[in-house]
N, C-alpha and C positions, 0 to 999 in steps of 0.2 A: 367866660370859660369856653375853651375849645371843645367841640363835640368829639365824642369817642368814635374812632374809626374801627369798625369790626372787620377783621381780616380773616378770611378762610384760607388756611395753608393747605395746599394739595401736594402730597409727596409721599415717599416711602415711609414705612413704619420705622420708628426710632428704636424699637426693641427687637424687631425681627428682620432687619437688614443691616448690612455692614457698609462702612465707607463714609466719605466726606459729606454726601448730601444729607444723610440721616443726622450727622453731627451738626450741620448748619441748622436744620429744622429744630433740633433739640435746643440749640442756643436761642433760636427765635422764641420758642415756647417759654424759655426761662427768663425772657426779657420782661420783667415786671416793673421796671423803673420809669417807663414812659406812660403816664396816665392817659395819653391821647390815643393809644392803640390797644386793641384787645384781640388776641389771637385765638383761633380754634383750628385744630388739625384734623383733616380727614385723610385716612390712609388710602393711597392709590396702588400700593404694591407691597408685598411681603414675601419672604421666602416660604415656600410650601409647594403643594401639588399644583399642577396646571389648572385644575378645576377651581381650586381655592383662589389662585391668582386672578382668574377671569371673574369670579364672583366679587372679589375685592375691587377690581377695576370698575365693574358695573355699579356697585354700590356707591363708589366715589362719584361716578358720572351722574347718577340720579340725585345725589346729594347736592351737586352743583346745579343741576337742571331744575330741581323742585324744592331745594332746601330754603330755609329762611334764616334771618338773623345775621346777615353779613353784607358789607358794602363793597368789599374788594376781594378778588380771588388772586392769591399769590401762589403760582404753580412752579414747582421745582422740576426741572427737566434735564435729561441727558439725551444721548443719541439713540438711534435704533428704535426698539420697541417702546422705550420710555417716551420718545417723542410722539409716537403714534397714539399711545394711551393718553398723553397729556393734551394732544391736539383736540381730542374730543371734549376735554374740559374747557379748553379755550372757546370753542364754538358754542358750547352750552352756556358758558358765562356771557358771551356776547349776545346770545339769544335772549338772555335775561336782562340785558342792559347793564350788566355789572362792569366795573373797571377791572381789567385783567392785567396782572404783572406776570411775565414769564421770566424765570430765573434759571439761567443756563449753566449747568455744571459739567457737561460732557467733555471729557478730555480729548475725544476724537470727533467732535461734531463737524469739523471741517472735512474729514475723510468721509463721514456719513453723508454729508451734503453732496460732495463731489462724485461719490459713487452711486448716487441716486439717479434714476432716469429723469429726463427733462420735466415730465409731467409731475413727478413727485417733488422735484426741486421747486416747481411753481406752487405746489401745495404747502411746502415748508415755508416759503417766502410769504405767502398769503396768510398763513397762520400767525407768524410773528408780526406781520403788518397789522393784524387785527387787534393786537395787544396795545394797551395804553403805554406800557413801558416794558422793555426787554433789558434785563440786568445781566451783565457779563462780568467775568472775574478779573479781567486784565486788559491792558491796551492791545495786546495781541488779538484777543477775541473781539474787541470792539472794532478793530480794523477789518477783521474778517467779516463780521456781520454787516458793517457799513458797506463793504464792497460787494458782497455776494447775496445777502439776505434782504435787508432793508435798512436804510440809513436814517430813518426819521424818528426812531424812538429808543435807540440803544444808549445805555449808560453803564459806566463801570461802577460796580459795587464790590469791593474786595471782600473776601472772606475775612473773618477776624476771630479773636479769642478774648475772653475775659481775662485780662492780664493778672488780676489779683490771684487767680487760681494757681498760677505758676510760681509765685514768689518764693514759696518754701522749697521749690525744686531748683532754684537758681544757685548752682554751686560753682566754685572756681574749678576749671578743668583739671581733673586729677586722674582720669581714666582714659588717657589718650590711646591706649592699646586696645580699647573695646569699642566696637562699632555696632550700631543697631540699624537693620533694614526694616522699614515699616511699609507694608503694602502687600497686595495679593501676589503670591509667588507665581511668576509666569514671565513670558517674554516681554509683554508690554511694560512691565515695571523694571525690566532690566536685570532680573535676578540671575539669569544665566551668564550675562556679562560680568556680574559681580563675582560669581564663582570662578570664572576664568581669571579675573584679577587677583582673587585670593590665592589661586593656584600658583600664580607667578610669585606673589609675595612670600608664600609659605614654602613651596617646594623648590623654587629656583633661587630665591634670595634669602631663604632660611630665616624668615621673620616669624619664628615659631611662637613668639609671645603674643602675637595678635589674636584677638578673639572676636568672632562675628556672630551676632544673634539675628536670626531671621524671624520676624514677627508678622505672620499673615497666614491666610488660608490659600487655597488654590492648588497648584500642582506639587503638592508636598511629596508624593511618592517619587516623582521624577527628580526633584531636587535632592532627596535622600540618596537616590541611585548615583547621581553625579558626585555628591559628597563622598560616597564610598569609593567610587572609581578613582577619584583624585586624592584619596587618603587624607581627607580634611576633617575627619570625625572629631579630632581634638580642638580644632580651630573654629568650626562652624556648628552652631547649635540652633535647632528649629524650635521656636517657642509656641507656634500656633498663633491664632488670632488673639490680640490683646487690645483692650480698650479701657476707658475710664481710669479708675485708680490703678489698675495693673500697668497701664501704659505710663502713668506718672511715676510709679515706683521704678520702672526701667530707666526713666530719665535720670535717676540718681546713680544708676550703674554704668552709664556710658556717657561720653562727651560728644560723640559724633553720630549724626543720622545720615544714612545712605538711601538715596532714591534715584538711581540712574535710569529713569523712565524714558520711553520712546514718545509718549505724549501725556499731557496733563492739563488740567484746568488751573486751579490754584490750590495745591494740596493742603488740607487741614493739618496733616501730619507735620509738614514743614513749619507752618505757622505756630503750632503748639510747641514744637521742638525749639524754635528760635525764642519763643516767650520764656522757655526754661533755660535759655543761654546755651543751647547746643550748637555745635558746628554743623554746617550743612555741606554735603557733597551730593550734587544732583545734576540734572540735565538742563540744557539750554532749550527748553520747550515750554509752550503755553505761557502761563502767567509767572513762571518761576523766575525768569530774568528781571521782572518788575520787582521781585521781592529780594532776590539774592544777587548782590553785586560781587563780582569776582574779587577775591582777596580781602574784602571788607566784611561780608556776612557769610562767606562760604566759598565754595568752588563749583564751577559749572563745567560739564563735559558735553561733547557732542554725543548723542545717543549711539551706543555701539562701540565707542572708543575705549576699549579695554585698557590700553596702555596708559591713557590719560587718567582713567579711574584708578588704576594701580598706583600711579605716581602721586596723585592727590592724597590717597590713603596714607602712603609712606610719608608724605610731607606733614600731614596733620600729626602723625605719631611722633615726629622728631622736632616739632617747633612749638614747644609749650608756651613760650612767652607770647608769640603771635596769636596763639589760640585763646589765651586769656583775654586779649584785647577784642578778638572777634566775638567771644562770648558776651562781653559787655555791649558791643555794637548791636548784637542781635536782640538783646533784652530792650535796649533803647529804641530800636527801629519798630519793633512790634508795639511797644507802648505808645509810640508817637503816631504811627500810620495805620496800624491794624488792630487797634483797641476797639472791641465791640461796643463799648459805651458810645464812642463817636460814630461808629458805623450805624448803630441802631438809630441814632438821632437823624442821620442822613436818610435812612429808610423811611422814618416817620415823615420827614419832609417830602419825600417822593410820593407817599400815599396822599398827603395833603394836596400836592400839586395836581395829581390826576383825578381828584374828586371835586375840585373847585368848579 
């Protein structure tokens, strides 16, 4: 009988933070089907006051430095402050002689690295070099880490979803006039480009039947102001942040997910939407081109290309037969290549490799 590997997950709260990293951690904690791995989560960050955030970080650091009952430390990291917090955990783990896995989620880690002074770039590289394994989300990120950070320990591990969860939400496209934006409202996610595209569709081309739902937090007041100025109140609805069952319910109301971002890792929102058979219109950035093939699983634009975004939205609305096939393609692709059952088995194998 194989020994049980005890894995300490270090990352943000799954109840007090929003976004893909918390979703990935929650999915790891729900993995109860592999008897060779046992997970425990310590929170390294949560929304709250500055003092509370500092206390949470130091509590996590001391749990890594002095805690017991684990063989592997699996650290989820993004860029900026997230990296600096987690780098402390890496060195604490190495001081303990524990195997360390760094799991990189940051959509703009390349910008963060290149904008850092040379001394900090060296620190970043040495921190990742100290890990037994660095997990990245796509071929784009592996190429970046191999070239700029350290080429000896990087491996692609895609985000994934439990496909069974989405089976009851897989419907034949019947709401091609309704579109859902999922993500933080702001420039990085391309929401202002989307509003410009909607302006063209509604006010210039008179596509008044189109309805757009914006689901996310962030710059809500600024977005509302633009909606008012462009007279789009009847076509654009702000939902606020949605997650869990609320998000799944919205998958029944729309057939197309919009995410015209300027940078990304491998968005959980797109994986979940494809598992539910949704059409994808997104950007050619990060790991998205690994997932979305033009005309087969969705449509990709260059970030900031408002005209292309507008044209793709119009195309989806008017090509029902093609969208039915694309919906089937997406369900099949996620089940084949991004099913968490398979990804979890690979992760367990990685754990076994680095502890031999």
